[in-house]
C-alpha positions in Angstrom: 79.3 107.6 99.7 82.3 110.1 98.0 81.6 111.2 94.2 85.1 111.6 92.5 84.1 115.5 92.3 83.5 116.3 95.4 85.9 114.4 97.4 87.6 115.7 100.2 89.7 114.4 103.1 87.8 113.8 106.0 89.7 114.1 109.5 92.3 111.4 110.4 94.1 113.1 112.9 93.3 115.1 116.4 91.0 114.5 119.4 88.1 115.7 117.9 86.5 115.3 120.9 87.7 112.6 121.4 87.9 113.5 125.2 84.5 115.2 125.7 83.2 111.0 125.2 82.5 109.7 128.2 83.5 106.1 127.7 87.3 107.5 126.4 87.4 109.0 129.2 86.6 106.0 131.4 88.8 103.8 129.9 92.0 106.4 130.5 90.9 106.1 134.3 91.1 102.9 134.2 94.3 102.3 132.6 95.6 105.1 134.9 94.4 103.4 137.7 95.6 100.4 136.7 98.4 101.1 136.4 99.2 102.9 139.7 97.4 99.8 141.4 99.8 98.1 140.2 102.5 99.6 141.0 101.0 100.0 144.9 100.2 96.0 145.3 104.5 96.1 144.4 105.1 98.6 146.2 102.9 96.6 149.8 104.6 93.0 148.6 108.2 94.6 148.7 107.7 96.5 151.9 106.4 94.0 153.3 108.8 90.4 151.8 105.6 88.6 150.8 107.7 87.9 147.2 111.4 86.7 146.2 114.1 88.9 144.6 113.3 87.0 141.4 109.6 87.7 141.3 109.8 91.3 142.9 112.3 91.5 139.5 109.6 89.8 137.2 107.1 91.6 138.6 108.0 95.6 138.5 110.2 94.5 134.3 106.3 94.4 133.6 104.7 96.7 135.0 107.4 99.5 134.3 106.9 97.9 130.5 102.9 98.5 130.9 103.7 101.9 132.0 105.7 102.2 128.6 103.4 100.6 126.8 100.0 102.2 128.1 101.2 105.7 126.0 102.3 104.0 123.4 99.5 102.0 122.0 96.8 104.7 124.2 97.7 107.7 122.2 97.9 106.8 118.6 94.1 105.6 119.1 92.7 109.1 121.0 94.6 111.2 118.4 92.3 109.8 115.6 92.7 107.6 112.3 95.8 108.5 111.2 98.0 107.6 113.9 96.0 104.8 115.0 96.9 103.2 111.0 100.1 103.6 111.1 100.5 102.0 115.2 99.5 98.8 113.3 101.4 98.7 110.9 104.5 98.9 112.7 103.2 97.1 115.4 102.6 94.3 112.1 105.5 95.1 110.7 107.6 94.5 114.1 105.7 90.9 114.1 107.2 90.1 111.2 110.5 90.9 111.8 110.9 89.0 114.7 108.7 85.9 113.2 111.1 86.2 110.0 114.0 85.8 112.4 113.5 83.4 114.6 111.5 81.2 111.5 114.0 82.2 109.1 112.3 83.5 106.2 114.2 86.9 106.5 117.0 85.0 104.8 115.1 85.0 101.0 114.7 88.9 100.8 111.9 89.1 98.2 109.6 87.1 100.0 110.3 89.3 103.3 109.7 92.4 101.3 106.1 91.0 99.5 104.8 90.0 102.9 105.9 93.5 104.2 104.5 95.4 101.3 101.5 92.7 101.9 100.7 94.1 106.0 101.2 97.8 104.5 98.9 97.0 101.8 96.1 95.5 104.3 96.7 98.7 106.2 96.2 101.0 103.5 93.3 99.7 102.7 91.5 99.2 105.8 92.9 103.7 106.5 91.3 104.7 102.8 87.6 102.8 104.2 87.7 101.0 101.0 86.1 97.3 102.2 86.7 95.6 98.8 89.9 95.7 98.6 90.4 94.8 102.2 89.1 91.4 101.6 90.3 90.8 98.5 93.8 91.2 99.6 94.3 87.2 101.2 93.2 85.9 98.4 95.1 87.9 96.0 98.1 88.5 98.2 98.6 84.7 98.0 98.5 84.6 94.3 101.4 86.7 94.9 103.7 85.0 97.2 102.7 82.1 95.0 103.3 83.0 92.3 106.8 85.0 93.5 107.9 81.8 94.8 107.9 79.5 91.2 110.6 82.8 90.3 113.6 81.3 91.3 113.2 77.9 89.6 113.6 75.9 92.7 111.2 74.0 94.5 113.2 72.7 97.4 111.6 74.4 100.6 108.4 76.4 97.9 106.1 75.0 100.0 107.8 76.2 103.6 109.2 79.7 101.6 105.7 80.1 100.7 103.9 78.3 104.0 105.3 80.6 106.0 104.7 83.8 104.4 101.5 83.7 103.6 101.0 82.6 107.8 103.2 86.1 108.0 100.7 88.2 106.1 97.6 86.5 107.4 98.2 86.7 110.6 100.1 90.7 111.4 98.7 91.8 107.9 95.1 91.1 107.7 94.5 90.2 111.5 95.9 93.1 112.8 94.6 95.5 110.6 91.4 94.8 111.7 92.2 97.6 114.1 92.7 99.6 111.8 89.3 98.7 109.7 87.4 99.6 113.4 89.0 103.4 113.0 86.6 104.4 110.6 83.6 104.0 112.9 83.8 107.9 114.0 82.9 106.4 118.0 86.6 104.1 118.2 88.3 105.2 120.6 86.4 104.1 123.4 85.4 100.1 122.3 89.0 99.9 120.6 90.8 100.9 124.1 88.7 98.8 126.0 89.6 96.1 123.8 93.4 96.5 124.2 92.5 96.2 128.2 90.7 93.3 127.8 92.7 91.4 126.3 96.1 93.2 127.8 94.6 92.4 131.3 93.1 88.9 130.3 97.8 88.0 130.0 97.4 90.0 133.0 95.4 87.4 134.9 96.4 84.4 133.8 100.0 85.8 134.5 98.7 86.2 138.3 96.5 82.9 138.4 99.8 80.6 136.8 101.3 81.3 140.0 98.9 80.7 142.3 97.1 78.1 141.2 97.6 74.4 139.8 96.1 71.9 138.2 96.3 70.7 134.5 98.1 71.5 132.7 95.7 73.1 129.3 98.2 72.4 126.7 102.2 71.1 128.4 103.7 70.7 125.1 102.8 74.8 124.4 103.0 76.5 127.1 104.2 74.3 130.6 103.0 77.2 132.8 99.7 77.3 131.4 96.6 75.2 133.4 92.8 74.3 132.5 92.3 76.1 135.8 94.5 79.5 134.6 92.7 79.4 131.4 89.1 79.7 133.6 89.9 82.2 135.6 91.1 84.7 133.1 87.8 83.6 130.9 85.6 84.5 134.0 87.6 87.8 135.3 88.2 89.3 131.6 84.7 88.6 130.7 83.7 90.3 134.4 86.0 93.3 133.1 83.9 93.7 129.9 80.6 93.9 131.1 81.7 96.9 134.0 83.5 98.3 131.6 81.1 97.6 128.3 78.0 98.8 129.9 79.9 102.2 130.5 81.5 102.0 126.5 79.2 100.6 124.8 75.6 101.5 123.5 72.8 100.4 121.8 72.2 96.5 121.1 75.9 95.6 122.0 75.5 97.0 126.0 73.3 94.9 126.4 74.2 91.7 129.2 74.1 89.3 126.4 76.7 90.6 124.2 79.1 91.8 126.7 78.6 88.8 128.5 79.2 87.2 124.5 82.2 89.3 123.7 83.5 89.3 127.0 84.2 85.4 126.4 84.9 85.8 122.6 87.9 88.5 123.3 89.1 85.8 126.3 88.9 82.9 124.6 90.4 84.0 121.1 93.1 86.1 123.1 94.2 82.6 124.9 94.5 80.3 121.4 97.0 83.3 119.8 98.9 83.2 122.8 98.8 79.8 122.4 99.2 79.9 118.2 102.6 81.9 118.8 103.4 79.6 121.7 103.2 76.7 119.7 105.7 78.2 116.8 108.4 79.1 119.5 108.6 75.7 120.7 108.3 74.3 116.5 112.1 76.3 116.7 112.6 75.8 119.9 112.7 79.8 121.6 111.7 80.8 124.8 110.8 84.8 123.5 110.1 86.4 119.7 112.9 89.2 121.1 113.6 91.5 124.0 112.6 94.4 123.4 110.0 94.9 125.8 111.7 93.6 129.5 109.5 90.8 131.4 107.4 90.6 128.1 109.7 89.5 124.8 109.5 90.8 121.9 106.5 92.9 120.2 104.6 89.4 119.5 104.7 88.2 122.5 103.0 90.8 123.6 101.0 91.1 121.0 99.7 87.6 120.1 96.4 87.8 121.6 95.2 90.7 119.9 96.2 88.2 116.4 92.9 86.2 116.4 91.1 88.6 119.2 90.6 91.7 116.5 89.2 89.8 113.7 87.4 87.6 116.3 85.4 90.9 117.7 86.0 92.7 114.7 83.3 90.5 112.5 81.0 89.8 115.7 80.0 93.9 116.2 80.3 93.8 111.7 77.2 91.2 112.0 75.3 92.7 114.9 75.9 96.7 113.6 78.3 97.1 111.2 81.2 99.6 111.5 81.6 102.7 109.7 78.6 102.6 107.6 77.4 105.3 106.1 81.2 106.8 106.1 82.9 108.2 103.2 84.4 105.2 101.8 87.7 104.7 99.2 88.3 108.1 101.0 92.5 108.2 99.4 92.2 106.2 96.5 89.3 108.4 95.2 91.5 111.9 95.9 95.0 110.1 94.4 93.5 108.6 91.1 90.7 111.7 90.6 
């Protein structure tokens, strides 16, 4: 624990020997191998005319998008706690921007501004390693949003304004900032990269299987393309991937087969639920994608939807059994700023 007299800022930027970590090297090699393998498979499919022009275009766009997204996410994680937190904060703000435009909340400048501030505060508390503030922000910011909406003295639409604002700050602030808080663990890089691979491949498995396997729909009115078979296969493959890579990346109690299988299932199921949750929002407001900034994937929120629930689910599982950031300096920024 830091004291006011001895507070110093611990390293927040830099490789810090991360590339010497065998787990990090393994995950980076796997990421590169997956991208190269996808490109090779697409090349074979195109050369042998196994897929039509529409599917070929879809696969090429998705693979190129992954080729861009992988370093945009992976590099900040490898570079340290501060770049990781900034990346998560930017992603949260971009997701909220798309959500606000889809739901019309962007028209309320005051509430939108408060949601953005809330997202930033959640990530600041995580960066500061101030667990108390990080946990307290959810009820405190609900109070701020509920009280601020009274100011205009317009009860018409009050529930909608406050409900959408609270939903936004909890999803894009509280939920996503679990990724920022994980960076308080000195060896966070490999497990976080593994989480990103598991969530990403969970979506890839669902997409690929969905093109090949039919059967009863999982939620036909929410996501017509997802079947029960797709969900089951995605859970099985994602869990298998988590077990294989997790055994190389994780250590101690969490590296046991029981924990690896449980975490694999947890990530996959939470990822599918996150995807269905955002699909429900899109169906409710009558749009196909939240945006079009990522070719083949839609908007940022369309790509991040699985992490919204998977990040807090796996965070609290690990927190319960092992703890995160225990023994590391706490309130590293506020103690220095407040002297």
